C-alpha atoms as a printed R data frame, in Angstrom:
    type eleno elety resid chain resno       x       y       z
1   ATOM     1    CA   LYS     A     1  -4.688  -8.848 -14.229
2   ATOM     2    CA   ARG     A     2  -3.545  -5.888 -11.822
3   ATOM     3    CA   PHE     A     3  -0.338  -7.568 -11.870
4   ATOM     4    CA   ALA     A     4   0.298  -7.694 -15.267
5   ATOM     5    CA   GLN     A     5  -0.564  -4.485 -15.677
6   ATOM     6    CA   ALA     A     6   1.469  -3.525 -13.463
7   ATOM     7    CA   VAL     A     7   4.226  -5.135 -15.168
8   ATOM     8    CA   ARG     A     8   3.023  -4.223 -18.408
9   ATOM     9    CA   SER     A     9   2.960  -0.664 -16.821
10  ATOM    10    CA   SER     A    10   6.939  -0.913 -15.039
11  ATOM    11    CA   GLY     A    11   8.452  -1.939 -18.535
12  ATOM    12    CA   LEU     A    12  10.351  -4.014 -16.479
13  ATOM    13    CA   VAL     A    13   9.810  -6.724 -19.037
14  ATOM    14    CA   PRO     A    14   9.161  -6.559 -22.610
15  ATOM    15    CA   GLY     A    15   5.987  -6.752 -23.696
16  ATOM    16    CA   HIS     A    16   6.294 -10.512 -25.983
17  ATOM    17    CA   GLU     A    17   7.649 -11.364 -23.054
18  ATOM    18    CA   LEU     A    18   5.090 -10.767 -21.007
19  ATOM    19    CA   ASP     A    19   2.516 -12.039 -22.910
20  ATOM    20    CA   ARG     A    20   4.542 -15.380 -23.983
21  ATOM    21    CA   ALA     A    21   4.574 -15.622 -20.484
22  ATOM    22    CA   MET     A    22   0.605 -15.245 -19.845
23  ATOM    23    CA   ASP     A    23   0.380 -17.368 -23.174
24  ATOM    24    CA   ILE     A    24   2.112 -20.336 -20.567
25  ATOM    25    CA   GLN     A    25  -0.560 -18.732 -17.847
26  ATOM    26    CA   ARG     A    26  -3.090 -19.614 -19.620
27  ATOM    27    CA   GLN     A    27  -2.340 -22.968 -21.102
28  ATOM    28    CA   ALA     A    28  -1.520 -23.627 -17.771
29  ATOM    29    CA   ALA     A    29  -5.169 -22.848 -16.561
30  ATOM    30    CA   GLU     A    30  -6.862 -25.399 -19.268
31  ATOM    31    CA   ARG     A    31  -4.658 -28.286 -18.310
32  ATOM    32    CA   GLY     A    32  -6.316 -27.884 -14.551
33  ATOM    33    CA   ARG     A    33  -3.482 -26.293 -13.248
34  ATOM    34    CA   SER     A    34  -2.709 -22.638 -11.573
35  ATOM    35    CA   LEU     A    35  -0.010 -21.165 -12.378
36  ATOM    36    CA   PRO     A    36   0.679 -17.541 -11.122
37  ATOM    37    CA   LEU     A    37   2.724 -14.767 -13.336
38  ATOM    38    CA   ASP     A    38   4.558 -14.398 -10.850
39  ATOM    39    CA   ARG     A    39   6.189 -17.459 -10.242
40  ATOM    40    CA   ILE     A    40   6.507 -17.397 -14.346
41  ATOM    41    CA   LEU     A    41   8.243 -14.880 -15.113
42  ATOM    42    CA   LEU     A    42  10.891 -15.086 -12.167
43  ATOM    43    CA   LYS     A    43  11.706 -18.867 -13.050
44  ATOM    44    CA   PHE     A    44  11.937 -17.786 -17.263
45  ATOM    45    CA   GLY     A    45  14.510 -15.157 -15.857
46  ATOM    46    CA   LEU     A    46  12.250 -11.816 -16.468
47  ATOM    47    CA   LEU     A    47  11.782 -11.010 -12.965
48  ATOM    48    CA   LYS     A    48  14.101 -10.859 -10.098
49  ATOM    49    CA   ARG     A    49  12.345 -11.924  -6.504
50  ATOM    50    CA   GLU     A    50  12.946  -7.814  -5.271
51  ATOM    51    CA   GLN     A    51  11.228  -6.467  -8.577
52  ATOM    52    CA   ILE     A    52   8.401  -8.572  -7.831
53  ATOM    53    CA   LEU     A    53   8.095  -7.869  -3.913
54  ATOM    54    CA   GLY     A    54   8.233  -4.071  -5.118
55  ATOM    55    CA   LEU     A    55   5.563  -4.093  -7.841
56  ATOM    56    CA   TRP     A    56   3.067  -6.112  -5.284
57  ATOM    57    CA   ARG     A    57   4.043  -3.560  -2.608
58  ATOM    58    CA   ALA     A    58   3.665  -0.776  -5.473
59  ATOM    59    CA   LEU     A    59   0.103  -2.417  -5.964
60  ATOM    60    CA   ARG     A    60  -1.048  -2.950  -2.914
61  ATOM    61    CA   TYR     A    61  -0.117   0.866  -1.957
62  ATOM    62    CA   TYR     A    62  -2.063   1.882  -4.850
63  ATOM    63    CA   LEU     A    63  -4.603  -0.213  -4.084
64  ATOM    64    CA   TRP     A    64  -5.700   0.640   0.023
65  ATOM    65    CA   ARG     A    65  -4.650   4.684  -1.060
66  ATOM    66    CA   LYS     A    66  -7.767   4.305  -3.623
67  ATOM    67    CA   GLU     A    67  -9.922   2.649  -0.420
68  ATOM    68    CA   ASP     A    68  -8.243   5.601   2.006
69  ATOM    69    CA   LYS     A    69  -9.295   7.804  -0.237
70  ATOM    70    CA   PHE     A    70 -12.753   6.699  -0.347
71  ATOM    71    CA   TYR     A    71 -12.618   6.811   3.383
72  ATOM    72    CA   VAL     A    72 -11.314  10.090   3.425
73  ATOM    73    CA   LYS     A    73 -14.653  11.064   1.401
74  ATOM    74    CA   LEU     A    74 -17.053   9.403   3.599
75  ATOM    75    CA   ALA     A    75 -15.433  10.500   6.696
76  ATOM    76    CA   LEU     A    76 -15.487  14.047   5.373
77  ATOM    77    CA   GLN     A    77 -19.082  13.926   4.616
78  ATOM    78    CA   SER     A    78 -19.998  12.347   8.085
79  ATOM    79    CA   GLN     A    79 -18.309  15.508   9.172
80  ATOM    80    CA   LEU     A    80 -15.990  12.969  11.511
81  ATOM    81    CA   LEU     A    81 -12.968  13.827   9.963
82  ATOM    82    CA   SER     A    82 -11.828  18.069   8.821
83  ATOM    83    CA   SER     A    83 -10.703  18.688   5.241
84  ATOM    84    CA   LYS     A    84  -7.145  20.191   6.961
85  ATOM    85    CA   ALA     A    85  -7.049  16.830   9.308
86  ATOM    86    CA   ALA     A    86  -7.880  14.828   5.861
87  ATOM    87    CA   LYS     A    87  -5.408  16.436   4.243
88  ATOM    88    CA   THR     A    88  -2.555  16.013   6.563
89  ATOM    89    CA   CYS     A    89  -3.124  11.740   6.694
90  ATOM    90    CA   LEU     A    90  -3.545  12.003   2.930
91  ATOM    91    CA   ARG     A    91   0.108  13.848   2.406
92  ATOM    92    CA   GLU     A    92   1.324  11.547   6.008
93  ATOM    93    CA   GLN     A    93   0.375   8.770   4.328
94  ATOM    94    CA   LYS     A    94   2.360   9.207   0.756
95  ATOM    95    CA   GLN     A    95   5.183  10.434   2.260
96  ATOM    96    CA   ALA     A    96   5.228   7.168   4.379
97  ATOM    97    CA   TYR     A    97   5.226   5.549   1.457
98  ATOM    98    CA   LYS     A    98   8.072   7.144  -0.832
99  ATOM    99    CA   HIS     A    99  10.803   7.761   2.063
100 ATOM   100    CA   GLU     A   100  10.184   5.317   4.152
101 ATOM   101    CA   ASP     A   101   8.850   2.714   2.231
102 ATOM   102    CA   GLN     A   102   5.686   2.372   4.606
103 ATOM   103    CA   LEU     A   103   2.012   0.931   4.236
104 ATOM   104    CA   VAL     A   104   0.379   2.443   6.648
105 ATOM   105    CA   ARG     A   105  -3.702   2.923   6.313
106 ATOM   106    CA   VAL     A   106  -4.713   6.894   6.350
107 ATOM   107    CA   ASN     A   107  -7.663   6.066   9.726
108 ATOM   108    CA   GLU     A   108  -4.283   4.516  11.335
109 ATOM   109    CA   ILE     A   109  -3.090   7.756  10.870
110 ATOM   110    CA   ALA     A   110  -6.029   9.742  11.507
111 ATOM   111    CA   ARG     A   111  -6.377   7.509  15.280
112 ATOM   112    CA   GLN     A   112  -3.013   8.526  16.226
113 ATOM   113    CA   ARG     A   113  -3.329  11.558  15.639
114 ATOM   114    CA   GLY     A   114  -6.586  11.754  17.544
115 ATOM   115    CA   TYR     A   115  -8.233  12.935  14.067
116 ATOM   116    CA   ILE     A   116 -10.543  10.776  14.889
117 ATOM   117    CA   ASP     A   117 -11.934   8.213  17.865
118 ATOM   118    CA   ALA     A   118 -12.718   4.540  18.121
119 ATOM   119    CA   LYS     A   119 -16.371   5.614  17.156
120 ATOM   120    CA   GLY     A   120 -15.902   7.515  14.564
121 ATOM   121    CA   ASP     A   121 -12.891   5.443  12.610
122 ATOM   122    CA   LYS     A   122 -16.106   2.241  13.051
123 ATOM   123    CA   ALA     A   123 -18.779   3.725  11.844
124 ATOM   124    CA   VAL     A   124 -16.555   4.920   8.713
125 ATOM   125    CA   VAL     A   125 -14.872   1.236   8.029
126 ATOM   126    CA   ALA     A   126 -19.007  -0.022   8.518
127 ATOM   127    CA   ALA     A   127 -20.113   2.181   5.819
128 ATOM   128    CA   MET     A   128 -17.670   1.884   3.220
129 ATOM   129    CA   HIS     A   129 -18.269  -2.432   3.964
130 ATOM   130    CA   LYS     A   130 -22.017  -2.058   3.400
131 ATOM   131    CA   LEU     A   131 -20.763  -0.188  -0.358
132 ATOM   132    CA   ARG     A   132 -18.345  -2.408  -1.189
133 ATOM   133    CA   PRO     A   133 -16.544  -4.779  -0.073
134 ATOM   134    CA   VAL     A   134 -12.832  -3.080   0.779
135 ATOM   135    CA   THR     A   135  -9.927  -4.885   3.070
136 ATOM   136    CA   LEU     A   136  -9.729  -1.646   5.649
137 ATOM   137    CA   LEU     A   137 -10.506  -2.234   9.336
138 ATOM   138    CA   PRO     A   138 -11.557  -0.183  12.336
139 ATOM   139    CA   VAL     A   139  -7.813   0.725  14.016
140 ATOM   140    CA   ALA     A   140  -7.459  -1.516  17.548
141 ATOM   141    CA   GLU     A   141  -6.688   0.562  20.170
142 ATOM   142    CA   GLU     A   142  -2.861  -0.759  20.713
143 ATOM   143    CA   GLN     A   143  -2.610   0.322  17.761
144 ATOM   144    CA   ALA     A   144  -4.057   3.734  18.122
145 ATOM   145    CA   ALA     A   145  -1.907   3.970  21.075
146 ATOM   146    CA   GLU     A   146   1.240   3.923  19.112
147 ATOM   147    CA   SER     A   147   2.174   7.092  17.596
148 ATOM   148    CA   TYR     A   148   3.577   6.818  13.963
149 ATOM   149    CA   GLU     A   149   6.251   9.784  13.604
150 ATOM   150    CA   ARG     A   150   8.038   9.873  10.122
151 ATOM   151    CA   PRO     A   151  11.972  10.406  10.516
152 ATOM   152    CA   SER     A   152  13.583  13.453   9.727
153 ATOM   153    CA   VAL     A   153  15.531  13.201   6.252
154 ATOM   154    CA   GLY     A   154  18.204  14.152   8.404
155 ATOM   155    CA   ALA     A   155  18.179  11.846  11.226
156 ATOM   156    CA   ALA     A   156  20.369   9.175  11.856
157 ATOM   157    CA   ARG     A   157  18.648   5.785  12.351
158 ATOM   158    CA   GLU     A   158  20.150   2.927  14.394
159 ATOM   159    CA   ASP     A   159  20.856   0.558  11.132
160 ATOM   160    CA   ASP     A   160  23.258   3.076  10.282
161 ATOM   161    CA   GLY     A   161  25.617   2.209  12.830
162 ATOM   162    CA   GLU     A   162  28.743   4.917  12.914
163 ATOM   163    CA   ASP     A   163  29.385   5.492   9.533
164 ATOM   164    CA   TRP     A   164  27.276   8.330   9.893
165 ATOM   165    CA   LYS     A   165  29.282  10.441  11.704
166 ATOM   166    CA   LYS     A   166  32.044  10.680   9.134
167 ATOM   167    CA   GLU     A   167  29.625  11.181   6.785
168 ATOM   168    CA   ALA     A   168  28.516  14.346   8.631
C-alpha cells in the first residue's frame, strides 16, 4: 500500500497504469497468488529496476525518519539528549541521505558523536518498542566506535580516479 502511494506521488507511472497494475495484483490475490506490485510494474515496463530501488530507498528513509524523530522526542523527554544534539543528529541524517544517498539512523549518529551512551540508547529503543512496533535497534559497540563523517562536497573520492585533478 505504501509502495503504491510512493509510486503515485512520484508521478513516474500514469495513474491509470498504476490502477491497472493494482487490479492485476488484486486478481492474482483472489486466485491465491501473491504478485508484488514492483514486479508487475517492472514486467510491464512501467518502471526500471533502478527506479523501483530508488522508490523503496525513499520509502525506507521516510519510515526511518519518522521513527528517528520519535526516538529523538523520547530521548529529549528523558533528558538523555540535548536539544542542540538532537537537531544536529537529525540534520546530519537528512544531509547524509540528500547528499551522499546514505541511510543512517539517528541513534547511530548520536552514539558515534558521543551525544548518548549505550545505556541511554538501549533505554530509549526499549521504550519505543513498548509504545509501538518499530524497526530501530540499539547501536552495537563496534558500530558506535566507527566514526561517521560526511565527506565535504568538494573532496575527491577514491572512485573519482584521476579525472578530478583535471576538473579542479
